C-alpha positions in Angstrom: 104.2 -43.9 -9.3 104.3 -46.0 -6.3 106.9 -49.0 -5.3 106.8 -52.0 -4.0 109.8 -53.8 -2.6 109.4 -57.4 -2.8 112.0 -59.8 -1.2 115.2 -59.6 1.0 117.6 -58.6 -1.6 115.9 -55.7 -3.1 118.5 -52.8 -3.3 118.5 -50.0 -0.4 117.9 -47.4 -2.6 114.5 -49.4 -3.4 113.7 -49.9 0.2 114.2 -46.1 0.7 111.8 -44.8 -2.2 108.9 -46.8 -0.6 110.0 -45.5 3.1 109.4 -42.2 1.6 106.2 -43.5 0.2 104.7 -45.0 3.4 105.3 -41.7 5.0 103.3 -39.9 2.2 100.7 -42.6 2.2 99.7 -42.7 5.8 100.6 -38.9 6.5 97.3 -38.7 3.8 95.0 -40.2 6.6 96.8 -39.3 9.6 97.4 -35.0 9.3 99.3 -33.6 11.7 101.5 -36.0 12.9 104.9 -36.0 10.6 107.3 -36.6 13.7 105.4 -39.3 15.1 105.4 -41.2 11.4 108.9 -40.6 10.9 109.5 -42.3 14.0 107.3 -45.0 13.9 108.9 -45.4 10.3 112.2 -45.5 11.9 111.0 -48.4 14.3 109.8 -50.6 11.1 113.0 -50.6 9.5 115.1 -51.3 13.0 112.6 -54.0 13.8 111.5 -52.2 17.0 108.3 -52.7 19.3 106.7 -49.4 20.2 104.7 -47.8 23.3 102.3 -45.2 22.2 101.4 -42.3 24.3 98.7 -39.5 24.0 95.0 -38.3 24.4 92.0 -40.8 23.9 91.4 -40.1 20.0 94.4 -38.2 18.6 94.2 -41.3 16.5 96.8 -43.9 17.3 94.4 -46.7 16.2 94.0 -45.3 13.0 97.6 -44.6 12.7 98.6 -48.4 13.4 95.6 -49.4 11.0 97.0 -47.8 8.2 100.8 -48.4 9.1 99.5 -52.4 9.1 98.2 -51.9 5.5 101.5 -50.2 3.9 104.0 -52.7 5.8 102.1 -56.1 4.7 101.3 -59.1 6.5 98.5 -59.3 8.9 97.0 -57.2 11.7 95.5 -58.4 14.8 94.8 -56.3 18.1 93.1 -57.0 22.0 91.9 -54.5 24.8 93.3 -54.4 27.9 91.0 -55.0 30.7 91.2 -55.9 34.3 89.8 -59.8 33.6 92.2 -60.3 30.9 94.3 -63.6 30.8 97.1 -64.9 29.0 95.0 -67.4 27.4 92.9 -64.8 25.7 95.5 -64.1 23.7 96.4 -67.5 22.8 92.6 -69.1 22.2 89.0 -68.4 22.3 86.8 -71.4 24.2 83.2 -71.5 23.5 80.0 -73.7 22.9 79.2 -73.7 19.3 75.4 -74.0 17.8 75.5 -77.6 18.6 76.2 -77.0 21.9 79.6 -78.8 21.9 82.5 -77.2 23.0 84.8 -75.3 20.7 88.5 -74.1 21.0 89.7 -71.4 18.3 92.8 -69.4 18.2 93.1 -66.2 19.8 94.4 -62.8 18.0 97.6 -64.1 18.3 97.7 -67.2 16.5 94.8 -66.1 14.4 97.0 -65.0 11.4 99.6 -67.3 12.0 103.4 -67.0 11.3 102.0 -63.9 9.0 100.7 -61.9 12.2 103.2 -58.5 11.5 101.3 -56.1 13.5 100.0 -56.6 16.9 98.3 -53.9 18.7 97.9 -53.6 22.6 95.1 -51.4 23.4 95.3 -50.0 27.0 98.1 -52.1 28.0 98.2 -50.9 31.6 94.6 -52.4 32.1 95.9 -56.0 31.8 97.1 -57.4 34.3 100.9 -58.8 35.3 100.3 -62.4 34.4 99.6 -60.6 30.8 102.7 -58.6 30.9 104.8 -61.5 31.3 103.5 -63.2 28.0 104.1 -60.3 26.3 108.2 -60.2 27.6 108.5 -63.3 25.5 106.4 -62.1 23.2 108.3 -59.1 22.3 111.9 -60.7 23.2 111.6 -64.1 21.0 108.7 -63.1 18.8 107.3 -66.4 19.9 104.4 -68.1 22.3 103.9 -71.3 24.1 100.8 -73.0 23.5 99.3 -76.4 22.7 102.5 -78.2 23.6 104.3 -76.1 20.8 106.0 -73.1 20.0 104.4 -70.5 17.5 107.2 -68.4 16.1 106.2 -64.6 14.4 109.5 -63.9 12.7 107.5 -60.3 11.4 106.0 -59.5 14.1 106.2 -56.2 15.7 104.3 -55.1 19.2 102.6 -51.8 19.4 101.2 -50.9 22.7 99.1 -47.7 24.4 98.9 -46.8 27.6 95.7 -45.6 29.5 97.8 -42.7 31.2 94.5 -40.9 32.7 92.8 -43.1 34.7 94.6 -44.9 38.2 91.7 -47.3 38.8 92.3 -50.9 37.8 95.2 -50.3 35.9 98.3 -51.9 36.2 102.0 -49.9 35.5 104.1 -52.0 33.4 107.6 -53.2 35.7 111.1 -51.9 33.9 112.0 -55.4 32.3 108.4 -54.7 30.3 109.0 -50.9 29.6 112.6 -52.0 28.3 111.9 -54.3 26.0 110.2 -51.7 24.0 112.6 -49.6 20.9 110.7 -46.4 21.5 108.0 -44.5 23.6 106.2 -41.8 21.3 104.0 -39.2 22.3 101.0 -38.4 19.7 100.3 -34.8 20.9 97.0 -33.3 19.7 98.1 -31.3 16.7 99.1 -27.8 17.0 98.0 -26.1 13.5 94.5 -25.0 13.6 93.6 -25.6 10.2 94.6 -29.1 10.7 92.3 -29.2 13.6 89.5 -27.8 11.2 89.9 -30.4 9.3 90.0 -33.3 11.2 86.2 -32.0 13.1 85.0 -30.3 9.8 85.7 -32.6 6.8 84.0 -35.6 6.8 86.7 -37.5 5.3 88.0 -37.9 9.1 84.9 -39.4 10.5 84.9 -42.8 9.0 87.5 -44.7 9.9 87.0 -47.5 8.4 86.6 -45.9 4.9 89.6 -43.9 6.0 92.1 -46.3 6.2 90.8 -48.3 2.5 92.3 -45.8 0.8 95.6 -46.7 1.9 97.7 -48.8 -0.6 98.5 -52.4 0.8 101.8 -53.9 1.0 103.8 -51.3 -0.2 106.5 -53.0 1.6 106.8 -56.6 2.0 107.6 -57.9 5.4 108.9 -60.8 4.9 112.2 -59.3 3.7 112.1 -56.2 6.1 114.4 -58.0 8.6 117.1 -58.2 5.8 116.6 -54.3 5.0 117.1 -53.4 8.8 120.5 -55.5 8.6 121.4 -54.3 5.5 120.7 -50.5 6.7 122.9 -51.4 10.2 126.1 -52.8 8.4 125.2 -49.8 5.8 125.2 -47.0 7.7 128.9 -46.2 9.9 129.4 -44.4 12.6 132.8 -42.5 13.0 135.4 -43.0 16.5 134.0 -39.3 17.1 130.6 -40.3 17.1 130.9 -43.7 18.9 132.7 -41.7 21.9 129.8 -38.6 21.6 126.9 -41.7 22.3 129.2 -43.2 24.9 129.5 -39.6 26.5 125.6 -39.1 26.1 125.3 -42.5 28.3 127.7 -41.4 30.5 125.7 -37.9 31.5 122.6 -39.5 31.8 123.3 -42.0 33.9 125.1 -39.7 36.4 124.4 -36.2 35.6 125.7 -34.8 38.6 129.2 -36.2 38.3 128.7 -34.6 35.2 128.2 -31.0 36.5 124.5 -31.5 34.9 122.6 -28.5 37.3 118.3 -28.6 36.7 116.6 -26.2 38.6 114.9 -27.9 41.8 116.2 -31.6 41.3 118.8 -32.7 43.4 121.1 -34.6 40.3 122.8 -36.3 42.6 119.9 -38.2 43.7 117.6 -37.9 40.6 118.4 -41.0 38.5 118.7 -44.3 40.0 118.7 -46.9 37.5 118.4 -47.6 33.6 120.0 -46.5 30.1 121.7 -50.0 29.8 123.7 -51.3 27.0 120.6 -52.6 25.3 119.0 -49.2 25.4 121.7 -47.6 24.2 122.5 -49.8 21.5 118.5 -49.7 20.3 119.9 -46.1 20.0 122.6 -46.3 17.6 120.0 -48.7 15.6 117.1 -45.9 15.5 120.3 -43.5 14.8 121.3 -45.7 11.8 117.8 -45.5 10.3 117.3 -41.8 10.6 120.6 -41.2 8.7 119.3 -43.3 6.1 116.5 -41.9 5.7 117.9 -38.9 5.5 120.3 -40.1 2.7 123.6 -40.6 4.2 125.6 -43.7 4.9 127.3 -41.8 8.1 125.6 -41.6 11.8 125.5 -37.4 12.9 125.0 -36.1 15.7 121.6 -35.1 14.4 120.5 -38.5 14.1 121.5 -39.3 18.0 119.4 -36.1 19.2 116.5 -36.5 17.2 115.8 -40.0 18.6 117.5 -39.7 21.6 114.1 -38.9 24.3 111.8 -41.5 22.3 114.4 -44.1 22.5 115.6 -43.5 26.1 113.1 -41.5 28.0 111.6 -44.6 29.4 114.9 -46.3 30.5 116.4 -43.3 32.5 114.3 -44.5 36.2 114.2 -41.9 38.7 114.1 -41.1 42.6 110.4 -41.3 43.4 110.6 -38.1 44.7 110.7 -36.8 41.2 108.7 -39.8 39.5 105.2 -37.7 39.8 107.0 -34.9 37.3 108.9 -37.5 35.3 107.9 -36.4 31.9 109.2 -32.4 32.8 112.1 -33.9 34.2 113.4 -36.2 31.8 112.7 -34.0 29.4 115.4 -30.7 30.5 117.3 -33.7 32.3 118.1 -34.6 27.9 117.8 -31.1 27.0 120.9 -30.4 29.5 122.8 -33.8 28.9 122.7 -32.0 24.6 124.1 -29.0 26.5 126.5 -30.4 28.9 128.0 -32.8 26.0 130.1 -31.3 23.2 129.2 -32.7 19.7 131.7 -33.5 17.4 
């Protein structure tokens, strides 16, 4: 039976039961994406923003709509376009039927403090001015409008990026990407049976009806911040795990000094920056949530390795020579780091 957690004082065991329920219910409408759903659950309980990657039509929007229903609170979205301005997120000015001008709240303000999940579709189609607004929104969960500050205490921002088209797009600056807790790839399902279901089972053709089958408010979004902090204070990391984390950090920042060799890559010039203390603290935060989801109160090496790529890869800045083949190079680097740094 579904258990709904209410309030910040609920026991972590109750939150854990509901986290399992969240994954099961979302997995019923977005099939073949168990790992993605797991990573999103980690992000929810770590209170981090997420950038989704993936081809068009793999279910990213469906996934976030389903997640918004189980998390509770309000959901809003906006589509990135080249003419989108920061004010379009805040208010909408138009002429009413009586011919008089009207100013109505935009998608950021429409739900007030109840806004819990904000989805920015094709974020790199928006101009840098919009990215600047998002930097504050992600860092402070607030925006300024109409001579006052609006705060969103429960907000998590999710975005995806058009990585196919290059015209009329604006790549996110390093500062903006570093604000994302994770960058998660949503792949095409590999299982042929799942692909058949997605194509031939009409249940997956009507997205509105499909999402409506997801139970609402399995979690109480108002209690999530306190639950997230309880997880961080309850799940411990031993001295050996701390040393292992720092060693991974050093190896990914300076692979050449740590004896890492990659085919066709000069590791002495490969990494030019990134993997900041904030990024490593996010790695530990994610590892603690993963350990909690596994029913443990101690972090083990597998917790760090399982979330390492999604938390750290977009914080590794490469020499321009290697940037065009970024994905395979960074994946190879992470694998080599795991092989080189001995686990406790």
